[in-house]
C-alpha positions in Angstrom: -41.9 -48.2 10.9 -41.6 -45.1 13.1 -37.8 -45.2 12.8 -37.9 -45.4 9.0 -40.1 -42.2 8.9 -37.6 -40.4 11.1 -34.7 -41.4 8.9 -36.6 -40.2 5.8 -37.1 -36.8 7.4 -33.4 -36.4 7.9 -32.6 -37.1 4.2 -32.4 -34.2 1.8 -35.2 -33.8 -0.6 -34.7 -34.1 -4.3 -32.2 -36.4 -6.1 -29.7 -36.3 -3.1 -27.1 -34.2 -4.9 -26.2 -30.9 -3.4 -26.7 -27.8 -5.4 -23.6 -25.8 -6.3 -23.6 -22.4 -4.6 -23.5 -19.5 -7.0 -20.3 -17.3 -6.4 -20.8 -13.8 -5.2 -20.3 -11.4 -8.2 -18.2 -9.1 -6.1 -15.9 -11.9 -5.0 -15.6 -13.1 -8.5 -14.6 -9.6 -9.7 -12.1 -9.3 -6.9 -10.6 -12.7 -7.9 -10.2 -11.5 -11.5 -8.7 -8.2 -10.4 -6.2 -10.0 -8.1 -5.2 -12.5 -10.9 -4.7 -9.6 -13.4 -2.6 -7.7 -10.8 -0.4 -10.7 -10.1 0.1 -11.1 -13.8 1.2 -7.5 -14.0 3.5 -7.8 -10.9 1.6 -5.1 -8.9 2.2 -4.7 -5.2 -1.0 -5.2 -3.1 -2.2 -2.6 -0.6 -2.4 -3.6 3.0 -4.8 -0.9 4.3 -4.2 -1.9 8.0 -0.6 -0.7 7.7 -1.4 2.7 6.2 -0.8 5.8 8.2 -2.7 9.1 7.9 -3.3 12.1 10.0 -5.9 13.5 7.6 -9.4 14.1 8.8 -10.6 13.4 5.2 -9.5 9.7 5.2 -6.8 8.0 3.2 -5.9 9.2 -0.3 -3.6 7.2 -2.6 -2.2 8.8 -5.7 -2.7 6.0 -8.1 -4.1 2.6 -7.5 -5.5 -0.4 -9.4 -9.1 -1.0 -8.4 -8.1 0.5 -5.0 -6.2 -2.7 -4.1 -2.8 -2.4 -5.7 -0.1 0.3 -6.0 0.5 1.5 -9.6 3.7 3.1 -10.9 3.5 6.9 -10.5 5.4 9.2 -12.8 6.7 12.5 -11.3 9.1 15.3 -12.1 11.9 16.0 -9.7 11.5 19.4 -8.1 15.3 20.0 -8.0 16.7 18.8 -11.3 13.5 18.5 -13.4 14.2 14.9 -14.4 11.1 12.7 -15.0 11.2 9.6 -12.7 8.9 6.7 -11.9 7.9 5.9 -8.3 7.2 2.2 -8.6 4.4 0.3 -6.8 7.0 -1.6 -4.7 8.7 1.6 -3.6 5.3 3.0 -2.6 4.4 -0.1 -0.7 7.7 0.2 1.3 7.1 3.9 1.9 3.5 3.7 3.0 3.5 0.3 4.9 7.1 -0.2 6.1 8.5 3.3 6.6 5.0 4.4 7.7 4.9 7.5 5.5 1.6 9.3 5.3 -0.6 8.4 2.4 -1.0 12.1 1.4 2.8 12.2 0.6 4.2 11.4 -2.8 7.7 11.4 -4.3 9.0 14.8 -5.3 12.8 14.2 -5.7 14.7 11.6 -7.7 17.2 9.3 -5.9 20.3 11.4 -6.6 18.6 14.7 -5.5 17.3 13.0 -2.3 20.9 11.8 -1.5 22.3 15.3 -2.2 19.5 16.8 0.0 20.3 14.4 2.8 24.1 15.2 2.7 23.3 18.9 2.9 21.0 18.4 5.9 23.6 16.2 7.6 26.3 18.8 7.0 24.1 21.6 8.3 23.4 19.6 11.4 27.1 18.9 12.0 28.0 22.6 11.6 25.1 23.5 14.0 26.2 21.0 16.7 29.9 22.1 16.4 28.7 25.7 16.9 26.8 24.7 20.0 29.8 22.8 21.4 32.1 25.8 20.8 29.6 28.0 22.6 29.5 25.7 25.6 33.3 25.7 25.8 33.4 29.5 25.5 31.4 30.1 28.7 
């Protein structure tokens, strides 16, 4: 008799079926946002990989619910051409190349390449001048 009472205490009260837990509304909203972002092909933000020296915290130009990079339209400061900085390109810049989150694209691809060639040429000329100066002494 005593054993039967102890067993009954361990059994759940009610009809024996477990109640289904209600999902957290924030988690449900996050799931919906993630699903919609995947449908749109957006790149997710990994906040652990972001780099910033700002004392004001991180700032991202355009995001989808603060979780995904959005395409960002900008005008090239050299040629004036309107370009799109895609979410995938932003993800690479901020998370792989470790660019600061306060920076945005300002030049189109062709102007960036031209600027890089000019810098490389200026560096080459400078180093040649230093080498000639050393030989002259």
